N, C-alpha and C positions, 0 to 999 in steps of 0.2 A: 396464467399458463405455468405449468411446472417446468422449470429449466434445470432442475437438479440432476446432474449426472448420476450421483450415488443412488438416488431413489428410483431411477429409471430401470426398466428391464432392457435386455440387449435388443429386443424387437422394437423398442420405442426410440432407440438412438437414430436420429435423422442421418441421412446419407450426406457425407461431406460436410459435417457440422463445423460451426465456429465454437470453439471451447475457450471460455474465460477461466483462468486459473488464479484464484486469490493467493497472494504471497504475503505472509505476516511474520510474526516472531513471538517468542515467549521470553519476555525480558521485563525488568523493573520499569515501572512508570510512576515513580514517586510514591508517597505514602497514601495516595487516594485513588489511584487507578489500578485495575487488575493487570496481571502479567500478560494476558492475551489481548490487550488493547489493539495492537496492530493487526492481529488476525481478525478480530471482530470488525474493524473498519474495512479491511480489504474484502472480507466476505460480504458485508452489507453493500459495499459499492458494486461489487461484481454482480450480485443478484439484482440490484435495482437497474444497473446498466442493461442487463439481459432483458428486463421488462421494457426498457425504453427503446431498445433497438427494433422492436416490433417485427421480429423474425422468428419463424418457427424452428429454425435450425440452430438456435443458440443453446448451449449447455454450460452450466457452471460446475466446474469440478470442485471436489472437496479442497479446502484450503491447505496450502503448504504451511504448516504451523511453525516448524522450527526453521529459523533463519540464521543470518550471520550477525550475531549480537555480541561479539567479543569485547566491544567497548563498554558494555554494561556488566561484564563478568564479575566485577568486584562487588556487585549487589546480589544478595541471596535471592534465589528464585529464577534467575536468568538461566536459560538453556540455549546454548548456541552450537550449531554444527559447523560454523565457519564458512568462508567464501568458497573454498575448493569443493567441499562436500555439497554445498547448496548448488553451485554451478553444475556439478556432475548430475545431481538429482534432476534439475530443470531440463538438462539435455536429454536424459533418459526418459523422463516423462513425455517430452515432446516427440521423441522418436516413437514411443509406444502409441501416443495419441494419433500420430501421423499415419498410422496404418488404416485409420478409418475417418479421422477428422481432416477438414480442409485447411483450417487455420487455428492457431493458438495465440492468445493474447494473455500475458501475465499482468494482473492488477496488483501492484506492489504498495504496501503501506508502511514499510520500514526502510529508512534511508541507508542503513547498513547493508542492505541487500543489493544495492545498486551495482557494485563491482561484479558480483556473481551474475546478476541479470545481464549486464553488458557482455560479459564473457560468454555466457551460455547462448544468448540470443544471436550474437554475431556469428558464433560457430554454427548455430542451427541454420541461419540464413545462408551461410556458405555451403551448407550441406543440401540446400534446396528446399528447406522447410519454409512455409509461410508463417513466421513467428514474429512477435513484437512484444513490447512491454510499455506500460503506462504507470505513472505514479499517482497515488492519492495525495493531493497537495495539502498536507497537514502542517507544513513547516513555514507557511507564509507569514504567520504572526510570531510564533515562538517555536523553538526547536524540538522540545520533547517534554511530554506530560504537562504542558502548559495550558493556556486558554483554549486553543483550537481543539486538541485531543479531548480535553475535559468536556467541552461543549458537545462534541460528537458522541462521546460515551453517555452523556446525560440524555441525549436523544435516543441513542440506540439501545443502551442497556443500563438505565439509571439505577437499578437495584444493586449494581456492582460498583458504583461510584461512592467512595467514602468522602462526601463533600466536606464534612466537618474536619477532615484531616488535610484538606487542600491548603497549601501554603506556597508562597513564591520561592523560586529557586534562584539560580544564576540567570539574570536577565541580560547579560552581555550578548550582543549580536553573534549569531552562530559563526560567521566568517572570522570573527576575532578569536573564537574559542577553538576553531578547527585544529591549529597546530598542536595544542595541548591535548585535545581529544584524541587526535590520531596517535600521538606518542605515548600518552599515559592513561587514556580512557576517561569515561564520564565522571568517575569518582574523584578525579583530580580537580574537577571544576565545580562540582556541586555535591554537598554532603547528603542532601535529601533525594537526589536523583532527578530533580526537576530543572529543566532549562526553559525558563519563562515564568509566567505568573498565571496560575489557574483561577485565582480569585475573580469573582464576577462572572464566571462561566454560566451558561444557561442552555437548556434543551432547545429553546427557540432559535438561538444562534446556531446551535449544532445542526438543526434541521435546514437552515438556510445554507450553511457551508456544504452540507451533504448534497443538497439539490444542485448547487452550482457545480460541485465536483462531478456529479453524475452527468450533467449537461455537457461539460467539457470532455469527459472521457467517451461518452456516447458519440459525440461529433468526431473525435479523433479516430475511433474505431470505424466509423462510417466512411470518413473521407481522408484520414491521415495516412502518412507513409513513414516507415521506419527510417531513422537517420543512421549515421555511422555507428551509433552505439545500440541500435535496435529499438531506441525510444521512438514511439509514435509522435509525429509532429504534423501540424496542419501544413499542407503543401504551400499555402500562401503566406505563412507566418515565419518571420526570421527565427533562426535557431535558438536565439536567446530568450524568446518569448514563449511561455507555456502557461496553461491554466488561467487565462485572464478572467474568466467568469468566477472561478473559485477565489481569486485574489480580491475581486470586488466584493464578494460575499464576506470575506474575512474583514475587509475594511468597514463594511456596513454592519457587522455583527455587534 
């Protein structure tokens, strides 16, 4: 079934649709991954989730390609619009979609977009819109351009992975790096742009991670409810627990 909003005609748009909006970024992903890695992942997840929902009223919007990537700005190729502009864009997109769609869920694949998503979705909910967001859980093993994202890209778009250039970066746990990352950016903690170790990545592991991620997000959209930040959470799961299936897939990869 074709769930693409962009390729539909206006007469094909279902009444009171559920619209999934992929949210990515254009930013450095080490010497081996393309700049649009986050956008590729968000778009792939959204399209596959649409198929798994088994509903005729689901549409996938074109990705929001530019995100809040200021922490990567010291690396050439990064293009960031910042938190304020991204939040404003997401609000205006949803207000427009809300004139004919029943629900909007943002599928986010870049951690730097979280503040903008929280700000936008909480505002939209306060305005009466049925809006929420979910993350693509790519940071359970390493934070950026490491094993997980390399596996996913080897599965999704292997021709754009320069595997011969893949090399470890800073493998310090993300929670220990956050203070420096927040104050000085990614370049202050890694010279090659990698946070983690992409060596040993494989397309097979990427397929397993993607499938687990899709299962988690599909279930959240079907049965979850937005929490205080607009993030979809399973109603019976504590607020600190998210994406359990994806975590298990990472551990078994």
